N, C-alpha and C positions, 0 to 999 in steps of 0.2 A: 584874442583874448584866449586865455586857456580854459578849455571845459571844466565845470566843477566836477570834483571826483565823487565816482560813484561809490556808494556803499559797498563794502565786501561780502555782505550778506544781508539777506531779508530780515527783517523784524520778525521776531517769533510772534505767530496769533496768540492772542490770550482769551481765555474763556472767562466771559463777566461773571461775577459772584451770583446775579440774579439768574442767570442761565443755569449754573450747577444749582441753585435753590430750586428751580423749576423741576429739574431732573430728579432732585432727591424727593422732592414730593410727590413727584409721579411713581417713584419706587416705592415710596412709603404706603401710598395708595394702594398700588399694585399688589404689595404684600401682605397689606393689614389682615386679610383672610387668609387663614394656612390652607395650602392646596387641599389636604386631606380632608378638611372640614366641609370645603365646599363639593368636593367629591361625594362625601357622605350625605350632603344634604340633597344632594341631585340623585343619587344612585338608592339612597336608604331612608329617605326624608328624615334625616337627622334635624333636630329642632333643640335648642340649648335649654329650653324650659318649659315647664308645664303649661304656662299660658300661651307660649306659642303653638302647642299642640292643639288646645282648646280653641285657640283663634281659627286654625285651619279646619277643626271641624265645624265651627261655625259658618265659615265660607263655604264648606260643602253642602251643608245644609241650605244655604241661601242658593247656590247654584242648582241644587237637586229641586228647588221649587219652593222652598218654606218661604213664607211671606216676609215682606221687608219689615213689617211691625211686630211681626212672630218671632220674638228671640228666645223662644223656650227649647232648651236641650231635652227634646223627649227621651232620649237615652240615659238620660241621668235621673235616676229615681222614678222609674217608669211606674205607672202607665202617667200619671201627671206632668212628670219632668219639672225642670228647674228652671226660671226665667232668669235670664243673664242681663247684668247690668252693664253689658260692654256696648259700644257704639258701633252702629251699622257703618257709621261713617268712615270707619276703618276697614270693616269687611269689603266695602264697595270697591275700592280700587285694587285690592288684592285679587278679587272675584273677576274683575275686568281684565287684569292681567294674565290671570290662568285662561279665560275665556279667548284672549288674543294669541295665546300659545298653542291652545288645544288644535285647532286645525292643521298646525305645522308638526307637533311631538304627540299627540295624543293626550287624554285627559290627564292620566297618572303622573307622565313625564312633564305635562304642562304645571301641574301643582308643585312638584318637586323644583323645576326650574324657577318659579314665582317664588318659593321659600328662600332660594339663594339669592334671586336677583332683586328682588323687594328692598330688603335692606340695605344692599349695595346702591341701588338707586336713591334711596333715603340719603345716605351718607354723601352721595354726589350733591343732593341739595343742601345738605348740611354745611360742606365745604364752600360750596358757592356762598351761601348766606354769611357765613364766618369771614371768607374772605372779603367780601362786598362790605360788611359792617366794619370790619377792622381797618380795611384802607380807607374808609371814609373817614375816620378819628385819627388813626396813627400812620397811615401810610402804608404802601404796597408790599414794602419788606416786610413789616411787621406781620401784614395780612397773611403772606406765603409762610412765614415761621409758625404762624398760629395753625394753618393747615397741616402743616408737617407734626406740630406738637400733637395736633387732634390723633393723628394717626398712631401715637404712642401713649396716648391717655386712657387707660384701660377702663375708666367709668364710661367712654365715649364708645370704645370699640367694642365692648361685650354687647352695647345696645344696637350696633350696626352691622354684628356678624351675621354671617350665612345662616338663616334658618330663624332668625329673629324679627318675627312678623307680628310680634305684640305691639301696642301702643306707646311704649315708654319713648321711642326715637321719635316719634311724632311730638311727644310732649317736649321733648329738647328743643326741636325746631320751633315750635310754637312761642316757647317762653324766651328762647335765645332771639327770635324775630321781634318779639314785644319789646325786649331790652334795646335794640338797635332802633328800634322806632320811638322809643322814650330819648334816646341820646339825641337823635336827631331833632326831635321837637317839632311844632307847627300842627296845623289841621289835618293835613293830609296823613303825616306819619302817625299822627295819633288815632286817626281812624282806623287804618291798617292795623295797628297795634291793638286796638279794642276788637277788632274783627279775629285777630290771632287769638287774643284772651278767650273770647267766645268758643273760637274751635278749640282750646284747651280744654275748657270747662264740658263741653260736648263730647270730647274724646274720653275725659275721665276727671275725676276731682285731685288727682295727685297735684296739678297747676294752680287749685285754688289759692294756698297761701302766697303763692308768687303774683297772683292776679290781684288778690287783696292788696300786697306791697305796693303794686303798680299804681293802684286806685288811692293810695293813701299818699305816695310820692308825689304824684300829680296834683293832688287836692292841697297838699302842703305848700307845693311851687307855687300854685295859685295864690293861697293865702297870703305868701309872703311877697310875691312879685307882683301880683295884680293882673292887669289886663295884657302885659305882653306874654304869661303864660296860659291864659286863657285858651287859645287855639288848642293847644296839646291836651290839654284836660277836655275841653268840648268834643274835639275827635275821639278820643279815647271813649269818653261816656255815651257819644252817639254809636260809635261801633260796636262796643260791647253791649250795650243797651237794645240794639236793635238787631244785632247778628243772634245773640245767645236765644231768645224766643223762637229766631227762624229756625235755629239748628235744631232746637227743642221740638218744633214742630214736626222737623222733617225726620226725625229718628224716632218719635215717640208717636204711638197710636193715639188717635183723637179720644179714646174712649178713656185712656190713662192720663190726660193733660192734668186732671185733679189732683193726682195721686201723689203722696209725698214719699219721696226717697232720698234717704241722707247720704246715700252712696253714688249717686248719678245727677246731671242736671235735670233738676225737677222744681216745682214753685219755690222751696226755700230758698235755692240759689237763684231764681229769677228774680224773686222778690229784690235781693241785693243789686242784682244787675240792672233793673228797673228803678231802683231808688238811685242810684248813680245817674241816669239819665235824668231824673228829675233834679238832681243837684246841679247839673250841667244847665238844664233849661231855666233853672232858677237864677244860676249865674250870670247866663246871658241874657236875661229879662231885667235884671237887676241895672245891669250897666253901671253908670257913674254913681248910683246910689250906694256902690260897695268899693268906693273909693279908698278905704283906709284898711290896714290890716287886721284892725279888730272886727270891723263890720264882715269882712269874710271869715274870719275865724268863728264868728258868731252863727253865720249860715251853716258853714262846714260842720259845727258842731251839732245846731239843731239837725242837720240832715241825718249825721252819724247817729245820733242818739235815736232819731224814728225809726232809721233802718233795724238798729241793733234790738230795739224796744220790740218792735214790730215783728222780727224775726223769734225772738224769744218766746213772745205770746202766740203765735201763730205754729210754729214749729218747734217744740220744746224737745221733741225727742232728738232733733239733729244737735243739740247742744252737747250731748255725749258722744258725739263722732259718728262715724260710718257704721260702727257695729254696736248700736244701743243694746240689741236684744240678744246678745251672743253669751250664752251660759258659761259659767266658770270651767267646767269640764272641757268644752270646747275651747276656750280660750288659752287655758294652762296646757292642754296636751296637742294641741294644733296649733292656734294662732302664733302662740309666744315660741314655738320650734322652728318657724320660716326663717330661712336666713334674710329675708328682705325685712322682715318686721323684727330683727335682733338688734340690740344695742351696740354700741361699741364695746362696752364691758365685757359682754358675753363672748366676742370673738375674741378679746384678750383672755379671758379666763378658758376658753377652752383652746387657746394655742393655734388660732386660726390666723397666722402671720399674713397670708394673702390680704389682709384688709390694709397692710401698710401701702398697697398700691392705690389705694382710694382715699382714704383719710388725710394723710400730710398733704398732699397736692392741693386738694380743697382749702386746709387751713393756710397754707403759704398763699394761695392764690388770694383768698379773703384778705389776708394781712397785708398784702402789697397792694390790692385796689384801695385799701382804706388807707394807707399810707401815701399813694399819688393821689386820692382825693383830697387829703388833708394839706399837702405842700406842692404838689405837681401841677404841671398844666393839664389841659382837658380836664378838668375837675366834674364837669357834668358827666362825663363818659365814665371816668373811674366810680364816682358816686352812684350811680345806676348799677355798675359790675358789682359792688360792692354790698349794695341794696339786696341783692339776688343770693350772692354768694354766702354771706353769713347766716340768714335764717335756713338755707339749705343745710349749711353744715351742723348747726343747731339740731333740725331735725333729723340729720344722718347719724348724729351721736346718739340721740334715742331710738331712732329706727333706721336701719341702714338705707331703705330705699328712699330716704330723702336726700341722698347724694344723687340719685339718678339724674334729675334734670340738671342741678347746678354742676355737675361734672361737664357738662357741654361749654360752662365758662372757663375752666382751667386753661384751655388753649390760647383763649384770648389774651389771657393775662401773660401766659409764657411767651407767646408770641412776640408782644410789645418790650417785656423785658430782655429777651434774647436779641431782638432788633437793636435796642440801645446798647447791649454788649457788643454787638458786631459792626455798629456803625463806624464809617470810615471818618466822620467829622470829628475835629478836634474836641476834646472834653474840656469842660472848665478847670482851672487851675485847682489842682488838689483832688480831682475825682478820678477814680481808678475804673477801668472797665471789669476786672475781675470779680468784684462783689455782684455786678448786674449778671455775670456770665454764670456765676455759681447759683445763684438764686433762679435762674430760667432754667437751668439744669435740675435743679430742686423741684421743679413744677413739673418734670418729665416722670410720668407713672413708671415706665420700663425700667428706670434707674432704680426705683425702690424694689424691684423684685431682687436686687443684690442682697439686702441686708433680710428681705422675707425668706430667701432659699437659705442664708445663712443660718437663721433662727430655726429653721426646719432641720437642718443639718447638727448644730450645736445642741438643740434643746428639743430631741423628738418625742420625750416623753412627756411634754408639757401638753400636745395637741390631743385631746380628748373628744374631739367634734368626728363624727361620722364619715368615713372615707367616702368622698364625693364620686370617685371612680367606681366603687362597688355600687353605689345608688344608681349612676348614669348605664351601668350594666343590665340594670332590671328594666330600663325604661326605653332601651334601644330597640331597632326592629327585628335584630336577630332575636332577641328575649322574648319580646311581645306578639310577634307576628305568627307563631306556631298557636297561639291560643284562637286565632281566626279560623282553624281547621275544625274546631269543635262545633257542634249544632248550638245555634244564638240561644244565649240566656243572660240572666243577669248574673255580674261578677261581683263578690265582696273582695276586694283587694285593699293593700295599704292605699292611704289617702292619697300619697303623690303619684300613684300609677294611673288613676281615673282618666285623665286626658289623655295619656298613651294609649290605654286599652280603647276607648272612644275612637282614636284615629287610626290605630292599624286594625282594629277588628270590628265585626258587627255587633258585638256583644253590647249590652246595657251595663250600668254601673249602680252602685250603691253611694259611693263617696269619691270625692274629688275637691282641691283645695281651694273651696269657693264659700264664702260667708252666707251667702244666700240659700245655703243647703245644709242646714243645721241639722234635719234629722238623719240625712246620711252621713256628715261628719262624726255625729253622736254614736251611731250604729257601729260606725268603723271603731272608733275609739273603744267603745265597751266590747264588741264584740272580738276584737283582735289583740285586745291588752288584758280581757277579763278570763272569767273562768269557762269551762266546758258548757255550764248552764248558759253563760252570757251570750257565748257564740251560738248556742242552738236557738236562743230566742230571737236572734238577728236574723239567723238563716231563715227562720218561719216568717218572720214579720215580713222581712222584704222578699219573699220568694226567691231566694237565692238559688241559682243553678250550679255556679262554679265558686270556689274558694281558691282564692290564689294569693301567695305568700312571696315575699322577697328575703330569704334568708340573712341577706347582708344588711337589712334594715327593720328589725323586728318592732311590733309596736312598743310603747312604753307600758311596763307592766302597772295594772292598777290596783294590785294587791301583792303582798309579801312574796308568795311564790310567783314562779314564771308564768306569763300568760299561756293559757292552753293551746291558743294558734302558734305560739313561739315554739312550744313543744312539740306541736304536729310537724313543723317544718324542720326539725332537729332530729324528727324520729323516734323522740322520747315518747311519743303518747300515739293512740290509735284511737279510732272512732268508727263504730259499725255505720255510722251514717254518712261518713265521708270516705269516698273511693279514691284512692291515688291515681292520678293520671299520668301517663307518659309523656312529658313536655321535655323536649331538649332546652338546654340552655340553664342559667341560675335559677329560674323561678320552680317553685313548687306548686302543684295544683291538684285540686281534688273536686270530683263530682259529688254534690250533694244529693243523697236519697233522701225523697219526701217522706 
């Protein structure tokens, strides 16, 4: 019998598509941070935002021996200082990483390495959470594409870039984790989701609207479905109701447990979390007596009414938001000038086309999630995603910071849609792949850089916003560090410069961009934007030793004529009380003669 014919050549090896996606994901993660940004963070302690600088100042104070419960920044409006509303729960892991690296590198380099590594570690946790959550509901292909999309979503990458040690990245992790727990359902996921919600509130109240929405969603689901939905609600209520007071006690001095603070986790918000726990207890105790939808609606309605009425009666100041006592001068000349507080209309009016990389992708993700919840499979998962995306988008239209948390959901939607476009299985008759591919691509932020850049090129005259590069030049190490050579004293400088001065010099400051320091904010606005007499009063009242100006970012004029401090920086005015100092770089500085 003749031997079978041998093949003339070996079949060529194929690389599986999944392997290519893993390689692409690795490359995207590895290149997410620009090498020069990492280098600048490590060698010059570059931080992207004033809040990152202030966070490092808080961590330094903690490491230097300041008490756990003592969150006063004593170099801010000395000698009394300004109490911070930020959480020590964020300071602690950053401080721990610095302590772990210090024996190997020394304290200065340990701090810089931590500023670079901490956001990267958190992005690794975000990627893991995103992958697992998407894989559970939509498969591993969609999960991998979601991770790739995350590295191209600017709303995500700016919160995990080198130097980003503030708490917004932790908020993204908390709320995204909560959403996956809601999607899974059940007692244990509900319990974990409640704990994550409590952690979000302890870190900061930016996540409060999303925690409230989660509570409403789970309560509504229980009202409609009854006993089968009770474990999810019970777990959430139990986790939130027990963890929130525990975290509050952990980060708040016992002497302050009775204090009302509308901008941080405190009795007003604990009232709501404990009220939710009460609802869960009542629902569990009632059992079969709540067998009808109407009965459950009555109980939920009564609980909600008691909670809201009690909140309004006991904590009326918090009904006006976290800034109830802010004077109009500070609100107009500081709060409404901050980018994160700006509405979409302001970005458009000032020609800030970079907004195109943030808003359209969130809108498309919200629209897609809604459509899939309405007509597609996995309706529960899509309903939860849409539940978070739409309010985030609406908040973001009013204030840009509303997009911070929900940007973390965009890669989830993009990954699922792209997976459907790339799937090998045959599509139903008449259905095409290109609409899904086009929609998935439209949710990739980096592609929106193209119209943003074209708008900058074609209509440069429409941009009236301050040049961000010029502002950054006044904050970096090369600009501020020379001030450290001067004898210690209190500095009056533009509001946005305060945290950088605290971070890079031993000096004290009058003003920084924080709403609990109204006297300092008022002093900087009036002193730097007013007349010579206004400036003199501020210099005297706050015992200022140095006046510092950033010529690229003069203060707003409070009168028809140019502010006296601005004219000083331009060389158009002089004062016998202010002696010019030779400071290299973009800053102008004067020593104040008593």
